[in-house]
Structure formats: structure tokens, C-alpha cells
Phi, psi and omega in degrees: 000141181248149176230140179258117179235122179053037175084357180251143178272120177240150178276127172266101189266135185289153178298325179299317179296324180287324175299319178294320183292332185248011185055050182059043179055051182290151176299334179292336179265355181290128180236355178164180177205156179217201183293339181275323182155199182276152181241135182235152173262144180201169177242126180236150173271110183237123181053038176081005180235145175282127181231139173276129184229162172255130187242115184255118186254123182297133171237108186299335181291345180276354174103356179248169185196220186303318182299311182295323177300311181289324179296318180297317179295316181299314183295306189280347174276338183265326192246130181233128178200147183298339180253019172241131181299143182266134174270123181275319182185191182207167176223128181233040183263145168051039177080358179277147174233094188240137179244137183241124184241164166300147182272125175269106192305321186267006175075207186262154185300325185302336180290341187247357186305310187267354183274186182249007182294323186263125175284172178296319179296318177298320179295322176295317180296319178294317178301316181295316179299315178298318179298321178295323177296315180292321178300321176300315180297321183283329193235338194236009182281342179172161183288340187250356184208167175221161179254128173256117190290313177078354180214047176289123177198166186294330179284347176259011173250110183264156184235123181276191185295339178259013182064026175280132183284141178222123179287135182226177174064085182255017184296333181259003187294156176232151176251130180229167180291146182246351185267030176228159182294327188225102180276127175215150177226139175267120182210166175288124183302133175210170185140207183239133181305135181099337180250338188288136177302121179303327179291328176292317178297319185287319188252340186077006180263119181261130176228171177296335178292342175293319174296323180298317178301311181301320180293326176299322176297318178299318179300318178290327173301313181297321182285318189266344177069038178212155179290164185290330177234128175242104190292338182288344177268141176247001182251204184299339183284349185296315182257119180295321184301309181291323179296314181294320177299314182297313182291326176296314181294331180269006182057039181238020186301329179303333182293336184243005176289145177310121185301330181288345184266338191303319182281349180271337191277139164274139187303320181294322178296315178299317182299312181299315183294311184291321177298320179297312179301318180297316181294329178297333184265008180305141181295319178279123183299326182295341181267355178278146179288159173280164178294328176299315178295322179298317178300315181297318181291322177291324173301319180292317179299319178292318181297318177298318184294320185270347182289135178260350179236144182236121174080357180234129181284140180293343182286352172089050175280175187297135173248121180249153179241141173251115179252127183259142173292163183297333181254018182254135184229137176286128181237008177176160173229152172210164182176203180224153179248118180236200181237133177219129181054033177084001182241148173295138181207167176282111184271337174207157183209137174230152179243120177269129178239179178290351182244325188195179173253124175262116181122188011279150172253143185091194182252121183285098179205148178100203184279131181281140170226155180213135180222090173269162175214158182226166174055031178196170177235154183295131176249345179159177178238159173211169178160199177241140181210144171232248172281354177207162179283127179260337176201158178212141174218175183234147166261129179245136175267114189278143172263355178223165179295322176245129179247155177263133174236123187133195022247152176248134181120212185292136177289125181296343179275351179266128183298135180289165174290190187298336183291153180292157182195145174206178178285150171222156176201156173220125177241132181283118180291155181301134179070003175276148177252129177291113187265321187205144169239124178260120186249120171267125187206167170210249172273355176226173173267114184272319187205160175221142175215142190237137178240129178243165181229136176217116181053042175084355181257134181265140178233131184243134181283171171292154177287128175261123179080193178072027184291342179246022180088173181228160178273323187208148178240130176236150180242133173257114181256124180262138174293165185298331182250022181258135186232138179290129183234003179170168174225155169211160182180200180222153177250121183231186179248131182293155179231185174077228186292334183227070188282161170088006180265140175281122185216172172280116184268337176204158178206145173229151179244121184259126178243181177284001180241327186193177172249125177262118180122188011278151171253144185089195182250114185286083178221152180104205184273123182282154172220153181213140172216122173247144182221166186287161176301133176081002185264344183294132180230354178147187179230163174205170177163201177242147181209167176190248173293331181231175165275105185280330178204160179213142172221177186235135168273130177235144177286130184289333185257014182285000000 
């Protein structure tokens, strides 16, 4: 017998047929159980063919009932995706509420988390498949709504005969509007301990970011090879989410990664995966990635892992060599950031040496970047790469405890115009916290002043620049636990009363929490510098009426 629900044809299978298929729900056919009830394996004749199916029988003592039964039918009869489990039919006879699904041969993911059956590549593929399924629910089920699963966990990710991931168990799902920037529903928090978004528990407000949090926990399960809650522990190890966050922040994640995976992983693949999992668990929902972004990052992690070539296309494009003389040293790199295959990548690159510029290599297009350095020598490069370079940074071997990186803006070797000008600098004293940056600006950056805090006492630097006054003053206030991790801005040409001077036309300050800025008018040649945690030591440059140039002091041993 067939039933039409929401425009889809589903089989209404009789209880008698299910009794035959499961040997009267025999223990021999029992394969698992969840919040809905017990699950049995059976063989049914469907469309003239024998099919192995999974049969989920409602047990009211488990806490679910009619609502979950109808929700599961509604969801799975409407939505079809290769990474969503398929509902074959249902049974509503004699008070029974039974759901019949395609059989996922390998069962649920949680059975394999701690074992050695799954390689790192398989775990990446499973993560990606699950992410695609959730992304479909959030973004592609229809133009006016999205599905919020509410119970994402490893036991609800099923694996078919090809180890393809399939999202299951929609009994707790909710439908919300999708044509708004921020979908939220107020509901009684539910889900599984260890996976539930703390903000959902705290506020009762359910958003798509709640599913993202739960998926982040699953990613750490896959990486670390342990369940989300281990009851035998009474210390920090009990909760995987908090343990993984702590170890990631302390750069100790290797200590808790599944030991069988460590030798299989490429560092770049691990970095992308672990950073993604960490971002999913951010306390602020606005800082968590979308499922679309998660899919892209997992694609990248997988691509990096399986790629045998880095930075060179297999199709055989030109390979160039830079040969340095014995007395020639690289003192900077510059290039452009463009888009390739839908991803940001390094589109061109040049190497500045003590003798000449080698390059550019590649196609000069996109956003310009420049990274010169002083008081140190090149120790190496790092970044992310697949079939092309997606990012690049440098390791510098310092000749001093504090090194200079930069400078951006006017060249100190070029004589200034008639207006006055001199050096400026600010160095962060030991144990001081950068509390505030006061920026004088208009269409250019006129002045900078820095305030630090030590044991409750504030210390303010001398004013750099602004000798002819400023148009506007803005203050950047840093939280007690907020740390500067980079700067970016633009180099432009002054206009108005003193035109034609090379100056800093805009600047932003990047921290581990947010970006402050831009201040000024973002025009001209862009520059960017990001640095490691704990390495910032101050700024320096040239100034007069404006901030003519800026560079960064970095700690060599950070």
C-alpha cells in the first residue's frame, strides 16, 4: 500500500510484513537502539526486489512518540540528498509507530571513532560527507526555510557500504525561515549531552550555529578517537569539547590525537581540520563558520592530504628557478593575492634580495602584498598549498632579541619634502598589556599614541605624528585578554595642503578577537602583516604631519 505525504510516495508497510522481515522482532535481528527505540535489520520485498532495510520501532519508554514519528516522516519524505539517510516506508498499524530506512551496511560512525579501521583520509571523507548533508539541510531544502537538526552526533551519522556518510534521526528537528540573515527559534533545549550548544542550553534560542557546534564536537571525536563524554574521568578529560579547546589553545593538540593517525597526517591537513573544529566550538555564535564554509575547508583539508604535489600544477605549467649569489640574501617578498578554482591563492610572487628583485612569477592580479624584514636573515617559508599556493609566510632567524619587520610607507633613504619629519617608535614593556591605541585620522593617518597597563597603572607613549593637528580621533580599546596579532592598511599619496607625500592612508589592527578599523581612507597600495601569539613588541616608523611609514617590532624568541 502507498501513501502520499508532502508530495512524495512512501510505502505504508503492514505490521505483518515487518514481523516476517524481523522474525517477530527477534533479538537475532536487533542491531542497535537510540532515543526513538530499538533498530532491527530485515529483508523486505520492495518494488519486486528483495532489499535489506533498517527497521526502527518506537519505544515510548525512551521518551519519544507521535511527534518524532511524524517529524521523521515529514523530513525524510520531502528532502533527498546522497548524505541524508533515505526513508523507505513506515508502519502505523495496531498502535505501532515504525520507520523503515535504507540499511547503512557499516552502521554508525561512533562504532569506529576509537578503532583503527578508518584511515585519516577516510575520516576526512566521512567528515566531508556529513558536512555536505548538514549544509543541504541548512541551505538547500527550499527558498523559504531551513532544517535545524538539533541532534548532530557521531551515532546519528551512518555509513553505507562505500563508507559514505549519511545524516539520520530527524525526530528532534525543527524547521525555521531561511530568507533572513539570522534564523533562530525559541524552544526547550534538547539533544545529547556533550554535543549540545552551550548557548542553546543557556538561552533556549536555537540557531543553525547550534548544529555547527555539535558538528565541531564530532570533528574532534573523529580526530581524537574518543567519545565526547568519558564518565570515568572527573577532571578536564571528561568533556572532549573543553579538553580539545584547551589543548588547541595551548598548542598541545598532538597529545590527544588518535595515536594511529599521527603518522598518516600531513601537517597542513591537520591544521585546516583542527582549526575548523576549534572555530565550530566558539562561544560566540557569530564567530562560528557556516556549514558552507565548513564544506569548503574540509574539501581543502582532504585535497591537501591526498595531493602529492605542492604549488605546482600537474598539467605542466612553467617552473622557474631563483638562484642566489653567495653574497646575496633575501630581504623581502611581495606579490598579489587572487582567486583560483574558487579559492584565494597567491597569484604572483617576487623575491627581494640585497642585489635585485627576482620576479614576478605568476600573473600579477588581485590584492597586492609586501613583506620586507630587517635585522634578521631568512630561515624558511611556510603556508598552505594544494595544486597552488594559498598562503605564504616567512620564518626569520633573528640577529637581535627584537627584530624589525616592515617598513611600509615612505622610504627613510628618500629625503623628505620641506615639511618636518623624524623617527618614531613604541616598544611594549615586559609584562605590560596594550590597553589602547589612539588614532588621529581623516583621509590619512595623522598620528598614533599607545597606552599600556601594568598592575592597574596606565602608561601613555609620546604622540607620533600629528604635528599639524588631526581631523578626527578614534580609540581602539583592547579587552584584558585580547592580543594584537596583525596589522593591515594602505599606502597612499597625501592631498590638500601638503600633496604628493607617500604616507599611511589607512590602518586596521587585527587581534585574536576582532579587527579594529579601518581608520583613514583605504586607498593606495595595501599591506598586511600577521604574527604569532605573544610575538608583538611594538611599532616604529617615520612621522611628521602624518604617519609616513610604519613597521612592527617582533620578539625573536616568540
